[in-house]
DOFI-985241 format. One line per 4 residues: number of its first residue (from 1); their letters; for each residue x, y, z of N, C-alpha, C, O. Coordinates in steps of 0.05 Angstrom, whole numbers, plus 32768, in hexadecimal, padded with zeros to 4 digits. Example, Ala and Ser with C-alpha at 12.3 -4.5 7.8 and 13.67 -1.06 7.14 Angstrom:
! DOFI-985241
1	AS	8108,7F8E,809C,80F6,7FA6,809C,8108,7FBE,809C,811D,7FBE,80A9; 8101,7FD3,808E,8111,7FEB,808F,8102,8001,809D,810C,8017,80A1
This chain:
! DOFI-985241
1	DVQL	85FD,8642,8953,85FB,8655,893D,8616,865E,8934,862A,865D,8943; 8617,8666,891B,862F,8671,890F,862C,868F,890E,8618,8699,8903; 8640,869D,8917,8640,86BA,8914,8653,86C2,88FE,866A,86B8,88FD; 864A,86D2,88EC,865A,86DA,88D5,865E,86F8,88D5,864C,8708,88D9
5	QASG	8677,86FF,88D0,867F,871C,88D0,868C,8722,88B6,86A2,8719,88B0; 867E,8732,88A5,8689,8739,888B,8697,8754,888E,868F,8766,889D; 86AD,8757,887F,86BB,8771,887E,86CA,8774,8864,86CC,8761,8854; 86D5,878C,8860,86E5,8790,8848,86D8,87A1,8833,86E5,87A8,881F
9	GGLV	86BF,87A8,8836,86B2,87B9,8823,86BD,87D5,8822,86CC,87DD,8833; 86B4,87E4,880E,86BD,8800,880C,86B6,880B,87F1,86A7,8800,87E2; 86C1,8823,87EC,86BD,8831,87D3,86D5,882D,87C1,86EC,8832,87CA; 86D0,8825,87A9,86E6,8820,8796,86DE,8829,877A,86C6,8828,8774
13	QAGG	86F1,8832,876B,86EB,8839,874F,86E8,8820,873E,86F3,880B,8744; 86D9,8823,8728,86D7,880D,8715,86F2,8803,870C,8704,8814,8707; 86F6,87E9,870B,870F,87DE,8704,8721,87D7,871C,8735,87C9,8719; 8719,87E0,8733,8728,87DC,874B,8722,87C1,8758,8713,87B1,874D
17	SLRL	872E,87BC,876F,872B,87A3,877D,8725,87A7,879B,872B,87BC,87A7; 8717,8793,87A6,8712,8792,87C2,8713,8775,87CB,870F,8763,87BB; 871A,8771,87E4,8718,8756,87EF,8706,8756,8807,870B,8764,881B; 86F1,8746,8806,86DF,8744,881C,86E7,872C,882D,86F2,8718,8823
21	SCAA	86E2,872E,8847,86E7,8718,8859,86CE,8711,8868,86BE,8723,886F; 86CA,86F8,886E,86B4,86EF,887E,86BF,86DC,8894,86C8,86C6,888E; 86BF,86E6,88AC,86C9,86D7,88C3,86B2,86C8,88D0,869E,86D5,88D7; 86B5,86AF,88D3,869F,869F,88DF,86A7,8696,88FB,86BE,868D,8900
25	AGLI	8695,8698,890E,8699,8690,8929,8682,867F,8933,866C,8681,8928; 8687,866E,8947,8671,865D,8950,8674,8641,8947,868A,8638,8940; 865F,8632,8947,8660,8616,893F,8661,8615,8921,864D,8619,8913; 8678,860E,8917,867B,860D,88FA,868B,85F4,88F3,869F,85EE,88FF
29	SENY	8681,85E7,88DF,868F,85CF,88D5,869F,85D6,88BC,8697,85E7,88AD; 86B4,85C7,88B8,86C3,85CC,88A0,86B3,85C4,8887,86BA,85CB,8871; 869D,85B7,888C,868C,85AF,8875,8678,85C4,886D,8669,85C0,885A; 8677,85DA,887B,8665,85EF,8874,866E,85FB,8859,8686,85FD,8853
33	AIGW	865A,8601,8849,865F,8612,8832,865A,862E,883A,8646,8634,8848; 866B,8640,8831,8667,865D,8837,8664,866C,881D,8674,8668,880B; 8651,867E,881D,864C,868C,8804,864B,86AA,8808,8646,86B4,881F; 864E,86B8,87F3,864A,86D5,87F2,8632,86DC,87E1,862F,86D1,87CB
37	FRQA	8621,86ED,87EB,860B,86F7,87DC,860E,8716,87DA,861B,8722,87EA; 8601,8720,87C5,8602,873D,87C1,85E5,8747,87BE,85D4,873B,87B0; 85E0,875E,87CB,85C6,876B,87C8,85CB,8787,87BE,85D3,8799,87CD; 85C4,878B,87A5,85C7,87A6,8799,85AF,87B7,87A1,859A,87AC,87A9
41	PRKE	85B2,87D1,87A0,859B,87E3,87A8,8582,87DC,8799,8581,87DA,8781; 856C,87D8,87A8,8551,87D3,879D,8550,87B9,878E,853E,87B5,877D; 8562,87A6,8794,8561,878C,8786,8563,8776,879B,856A,877B,87B2; 855D,875E,8792,855D,8747,87A5,857A,873E,87A9,858C,8743,8799
45	RKAV	857D,8730,87BF,8597,8725,87C6,859D,870D,87B3,858C,86FB,87B0; 85B5,870D,87A8,85BD,86F7,8796,85D8,86EB,879D,85E9,86F9,87A7; 85DB,86D2,8797,85F4,86C4,879C,860A,86CF,878A,8606,86D3,8772; 8621,86D2,8795,8639,86DB,8786,864D,86C4,8783,8656,86BE,876D
49	ACIN	8654,86B8,879A,8668,86A2,879A,8664,8691,87B3,8659,869A,87C7; 866D,8678,87B1,866A,8666,87C7,8681,8652,87C6,868B,864C,87B1; 8689,8649,87DE,869F,8636,87DF,8699,8620,87F3,868E,8626,8809; 869F,8608,87EC,869B,85F1,87FD,86B7,85E7,8805,86C7,85DE,87F5
53	SFDG	86BD,85EA,881F,86D8,85E3,8828,86DE,85C5,8827,86F5,85BD,8826; 86C9,85B5,8827,86CD,8598,8827,86DC,858F,880E,86EF,857F,880F; 86D2,8599,87F7,86DF,8590,87DE,86EA,85A7,87CE,86F4,85A3,87B8; 86E7,85BF,87D9,86F2,85D7,87CB,86E2,85E0,87B4,86EA,85F3,87A6
57	NTYY	86CB,85D4,87AF,86BA,85DD,8799,86B1,85FA,879D,86AB,8602,87B3; 86B1,8608,8787,86A8,8624,8788,8692,8629,8774,868F,861B,8760; 8683,863E,8779,866E,8647,8767,8671,8665,8763,8677,8673,8776; 866D,866E,874B,866D,868B,8745,8656,8692,8734,864E,8684,8721
61	ADSV	864A,86A9,873A,8635,86B3,8728,8643,86BB,870E,865A,86C3,870D; 8635,86B8,86F8,8640,86BF,86DE,864B,86DB,86DD,865F,86E0,86CF; 863E,86ED,86EA,8646,8709,86E9,8661,870F,86F6,866D,8724,86F1; 866B,86FC,8706,8685,8701,8714,869B,86EE,870C,86B2,86F0,8715
65	KGRF	8694,86DA,86FC,86A8,86C6,86F4,86C0,86D4,86E6,86BD,86E5,86D5; 86D8,86CB,86EF,86F0,86D7,86E3,86F9,86F0,86F1,8710,86F9,86ED; 86E8,86FB,8702,86F0,8714,8710,86F1,8710,872F,8702,871C,873C; 86E0,86FF,8739,86DF,86FA,8756,86EB,86DE,875C,86E8,86CC,874D
69	TISR	86F7,86DD,8773,8702,86C3,877C,86FB,86BF,879A,8700,86D0,87AA; 86EE,86A9,87A0,86E7,86A2,87BB,86FB,868E,87C6,8703,867C,87B8; 8704,8692,87DF,8717,8680,87EB,8710,867D,8809,8701,868D,8814; 871C,8669,8815,8714,8663,8830,872D,865B,8840,873D,864B,8836
73	DNAK	872F,8666,8858,8745,865E,886B,8737,8650,8882,872C,865D,8894; 8737,8636,8881,8728,8627,8896,8734,862B,88B2,8726,862B,88C6; 874E,862E,88B3,875B,8632,88CD,8752,864C,88DA,8751,864E,88F3; 874B,8660,88CA,8741,8679,88D4,8723,867C,88D3,8718,8690,88DB
77	NTVY	8716,8667,88C9,86F9,8669,88C5,86F1,8682,88B6,86DE,8690,88BD; 8700,8688,88A1,86FB,86A0,8892,86FA,869A,8874,8709,868A,886A; 86E7,86A7,8867,86E4,86A5,884B,86E9,86C1,883F,86E1,86D5,8849; 86F7,86C1,8828,86FE,86DA,881B,86F0,86DB,87FF,86EB,86C6,87F3
81	LQMN	86EB,86F3,87F7,86E1,86F7,87DC,86F3,870D,87CF,86F0,8725,87D6; 8705,8705,87BE,8716,8718,87B0,8707,8722,8797,86FF,8712,8786; 8703,873B,8796,86F3,8747,8780,8705,8759,8770,870F,876D,8779; 870A,8752,8757,871A,8762,8745,8709,876C,872E,86F3,8763,8729
85	SLKP	8714,8780,8720,8707,878C,8709,86EA,8793,870F,86D7,878D,8701; 86E7,87A0,8725,86CC,87A7,872F,86BD,87B9,871C,86C9,87CB,870F; 86A3,87B5,871B,8692,87C5,870A,867D,87D3,871B,8677,87C9,8731; 8671,87E8,8711,865B,87F5,8720,8645,87E2,8727,8638,87E4,873C
89	DDTG	8640,87CE,8716,862A,87BA,871B,8631,87A8,8733,8620,879A,873C; 864A,87A8,873C,8651,8798,8753,864A,87A6,876D,864C,879B,8783; 8640,87BF,876B,8638,87CE,8783,8622,87C0,8792,860F,87B6,8786; 8624,87BF,87AC,860F,87B3,87BD,861A,87AC,87D8,8631,87B0,87DE
93	VYYC	8608,87A2,87E8,8610,8797,8802,8616,877A,87FF,8606,876A,87F5; 862D,8772,8808,8636,8756,8805,8633,8748,8820,863C,8752,8835; 8625,8732,881F,8620,8722,8837,862D,8706,8834,862E,86FB,881E; 8638,86FC,884A,8641,86E1,884A,862D,86D0,885A,861F,86DA,886C
97	TAGG	862C,86B7,8852,8618,86A5,885E,8623,8689,8860,8633,8680,884F; 861C,867C,8876,8624,8660,887B,8610,8653,888D,8607,865E,88A1; 8608,863B,8886,85F6,862C,8897,85DC,863A,889D,85D1,8636,88B3; 85D2,864A,888B,85B9,8658,8890,85BD,8672,88A0,85A9,8680,88A5
101	NWGQ	85D5,8679,88A7,85DB,8691,88B6,85E6,86A7,88A3,85F3,86A0,888F; 85E0,86C0,88AA,85E9,86D6,8899,85F9,86EA,88AA,85F3,86EF,88C1; 860E,86F5,889D,861C,870B,88AA,860D,8725,88A5,85F8,8726,8899; 8619,873B,88AF,860B,8755,88AE,860F,8763,8894,8601,8777,888F
105	GTLV	8621,875A,8883,8625,8767,8869,863A,877D,886A,863E,878A,887F; 8647,8780,8853,865A,8796,8850,8655,87A3,8835,8651,8796,8821; 8655,87BD,8835,864E,87CD,881D,8665,87D0,880B,867B,87D9,8813; 8661,87CA,87F2,8674,87CF,87DC,8668,87E3,87C9,8652,87DE,87BE
109	TVSS	8676,87F8,87C4,866D,880C,87B1,8682,8810,879B,8699,8816,87A1; 867A,880B,8783,868D,880E,876C,8684,8826,875C,866E,8826,8750; 8695,883A,875A,868F,8852,874B,8699,8850,872F,86AD,8843,8729; 868A,885C,871D,8692,885B,8700,86A5,8871,86F9,86AE,8873,86E2
């Protein structure tokens, strides 16, 4: 199994930035794709960004394109989500996922 530990959440004003980290431990292949999902209050969990380390391909939800950047450090088994120009709608619990495994989530709150 892969154990995922998300961190970096917090309270930030609209327009601010945060960087989330997802550290992966356990049996992990460099070919894993790792993604970030967001669950806003009273809403379903939705994909935000994903990265495939094999070819570097990335995916971004339309709502975060141009503001969020996902990156991966394979040597550290860590994936980052740089979030800029944050909006109140970005508020939620952010989860990282890989190989069907989920981390515990980190809360991001963006105040207006």
